[in-house]
C-alpha positions in Angstrom: 196.7 130.9 72.4 197.1 129.5 75.8 194.8 126.8 77.2 193.8 126.9 80.8 195.8 124.5 83.0 194.3 122.3 85.7 196.5 121.0 88.6 196.6 117.2 88.6 197.4 115.4 91.8 199.6 112.3 91.4 197.6 110.6 94.0 194.5 111.0 91.9 196.2 109.2 89.0 197.6 106.4 91.2 194.6 105.7 93.4 192.5 104.0 90.7 195.4 102.0 89.5 196.2 101.0 93.1 192.6 100.0 93.7 192.7 97.8 90.6 195.9 96.1 91.7 194.5 95.4 95.2 191.2 94.1 93.9 192.8 91.8 91.3 192.6 88.2 92.3 195.8 86.2 93.0 196.6 83.8 90.2 199.7 82.3 91.7 200.9 80.7 94.9 204.5 81.1 96.1 206.0 78.1 97.8 209.3 77.7 99.7 210.7 74.8 101.7 212.2 76.2 104.9 213.3 73.1 106.7 212.9 69.3 106.7 212.5 67.1 109.9 213.9 63.7 109.1 211.6 61.8 106.8 208.3 62.7 108.5 207.7 66.4 108.0 208.7 69.6 106.3 208.1 73.3 106.9 206.8 75.4 104.0 206.2 79.0 103.4 202.9 79.2 101.5 202.3 82.8 100.3 204.3 84.0 103.3 202.5 81.8 105.9 204.6 79.1 107.6 203.0 75.7 107.5 204.1 72.3 108.8 203.3 69.5 106.4 203.5 65.9 107.6 204.0 62.9 105.2 200.6 61.6 104.1 198.7 64.6 105.4 197.1 67.6 103.7 197.6 71.1 104.9 194.6 73.4 104.9 195.9 74.9 101.6 195.7 71.5 99.9 199.4 70.6 99.9 199.9 66.9 100.4 203.4 65.9 101.4 204.2 62.4 100.1 207.9 61.7 100.5 211.1 63.2 101.9 214.5 62.1 100.5 217.6 63.9 101.9 216.8 67.6 101.2 214.1 67.0 98.6 210.4 66.9 99.4 207.9 65.3 97.0 204.3 66.6 97.3 201.0 67.1 95.5 199.6 70.6 95.0 196.7 71.7 92.8 196.3 68.1 91.6 199.9 67.9 90.3 203.1 66.2 91.6 205.9 68.6 92.6 209.5 68.2 93.9 211.5 70.9 95.7 214.8 71.3 97.7 215.3 73.1 101.0 215.5 76.9 100.3 214.1 76.5 96.8 211.2 78.9 95.8 208.7 78.2 93.2 205.6 79.9 91.9 202.6 77.7 91.0 199.4 78.6 89.2 196.5 79.0 91.6 194.0 80.5 89.2 190.6 79.0 89.8 188.3 81.3 87.9 186.2 79.4 85.3 187.2 76.0 86.8 184.6 73.5 88.0 184.3 73.5 91.8 182.2 72.1 94.6 182.0 73.2 98.3 181.1 71.1 101.3 180.4 72.6 104.7 181.4 70.6 107.8 178.6 69.2 109.9 178.3 69.4 113.7 180.8 66.5 114.1 183.3 68.4 111.8 182.8 65.8 109.1 182.5 66.7 105.4 179.5 64.6 104.2 178.1 65.0 100.8 176.1 63.1 98.1 178.3 61.4 95.5 178.1 59.3 92.4 180.1 56.1 92.2 180.0 54.5 88.8 176.9 56.5 88.2 175.1 55.3 91.4 174.1 57.6 94.3 175.4 57.3 97.9 176.4 59.4 100.8 180.2 59.9 101.2 182.4 61.4 103.8 185.5 63.3 102.6 188.3 62.4 104.9 191.8 63.8 104.3 193.3 61.4 106.9 192.1 58.3 105.0 194.3 56.7 102.3 191.7 55.2 100.0 188.1 55.2 98.9 186.4 52.7 101.2 182.9 51.5 100.3 180.7 49.5 102.8 179.3 46.2 101.4 175.8 47.6 101.8 176.6 50.5 99.4 178.5 48.2 97.1 175.6 45.7 96.9 173.1 48.4 96.3 175.1 49.9 93.5 175.7 46.4 92.1 179.5 46.7 92.2 181.2 43.5 91.1 183.7 42.9 93.9 183.2 39.4 95.3 185.5 37.9 92.6 188.2 40.5 93.3 191.4 40.0 95.3 190.6 40.0 99.0 192.3 40.4 102.3 191.3 39.4 105.8 191.6 41.7 108.8 190.9 41.2 112.5 188.1 43.4 114.0 189.9 46.0 116.2 189.6 45.6 120.0 187.2 47.9 121.7 188.3 50.0 124.7 185.5 51.1 127.1 186.5 53.9 129.5 184.4 54.3 132.7 184.8 56.7 135.6 183.7 55.7 139.1 184.4 57.6 142.3 186.7 59.9 140.4 188.8 57.0 139.1 189.1 56.1 135.4 189.1 52.4 134.4 189.5 50.9 131.0 188.1 47.6 129.8 189.4 46.0 126.6 186.9 43.8 124.7 188.2 41.6 121.9 185.3 40.7 119.4 184.8 37.0 119.0 182.9 34.9 116.5 180.5 32.1 117.5 183.4 29.7 117.9 185.2 32.0 120.2 187.9 32.9 117.7 188.9 36.6 117.0 186.3 38.2 114.7 187.5 39.0 111.2 186.3 40.7 108.1 187.3 40.9 104.4 188.1 43.7 102.1 188.0 43.6 98.3 190.1 45.7 95.9 188.4 47.0 92.7 188.8 49.8 90.2 186.0 52.3 89.9 185.1 53.8 86.5 184.3 57.2 88.0 183.5 59.1 91.1 181.7 62.4 91.0 181.2 64.9 93.9 179.1 67.8 92.9 180.4 68.7 89.4 183.9 67.5 90.2 184.7 64.0 88.8 187.6 61.8 88.2 188.0 58.5 86.3 189.8 55.2 86.9 190.4 55.4 90.7 191.1 52.5 93.0 188.8 51.6 95.9 188.1 48.8 98.4 184.8 47.3 99.5 184.9 46.5 103.2 182.9 44.2 105.4 184.1 45.9 108.5 181.4 46.0 111.2 180.1 49.5 111.9 181.2 50.9 108.6 178.0 52.5 107.1 179.3 55.5 105.1 181.6 55.5 102.0 184.9 57.2 102.9 186.6 59.2 100.2 190.3 59.7 101.0 193.6 60.9 99.6 193.5 58.9 96.4 190.6 61.1 95.2 191.8 64.4 96.8 195.3 64.3 95.3 193.8 64.2 91.8 191.8 67.4 92.4 192.7 70.7 94.1 191.2 70.7 97.7 191.4 73.4 100.4 189.9 73.8 103.8 188.9 77.2 105.2 186.4 78.2 107.9 184.9 74.7 108.0 184.3 74.7 104.2 186.0 72.2 101.9 186.4 73.4 98.4 187.1 70.9 95.6 188.4 72.2 92.2 188.7 70.0 89.1 191.9 70.9 87.1 
């Protein structure tokens, strides 16, 4: 007994499989160091896209270059320290499904401002990838009852102000040096302290260093790289995504 045969097109079999492969989310990131420029920058290939990373600065993908020694670059990626040589290729986990995350949209000034909890107390914070530390204005510190006045302190001079004016098509600059009531350069103090926790959205870390600053004009808490390198940040289309790993 012969059964009827039906022609099967190979494309019909492959198409669903291909669609699944295309739709499947990427769970890994491929990194390669292409070149190193002295001790200040390195060029990476991140999933086939060439990126220049400068020491102390985050790329949009969240790679933080920390140190260059000879042909070795030390960096943070996905919240973990990494070391690679020129030409070396590595594949790192980039799976984010199921992980706790929080997104912040940039405001009109391109600043990422969001509510935050510091030691359980509420404040407004700006996430700044160019800043080193978490810097808390004295007004926020006092309101949250942070115990900083008995901590180690440093004294800084208030920066000079440069006023630029244009008159008759000519630009002139005036430098103003802030003075105290005795005519001496104006100074301010900063205090170092350890925070129990900082929480942004549902993303939190514990035991992070910060400073409380008396600097004039500082009104918003700044959250810098000390926080960012312990999570997994990325910047895309004016949206900052934080992922706790």
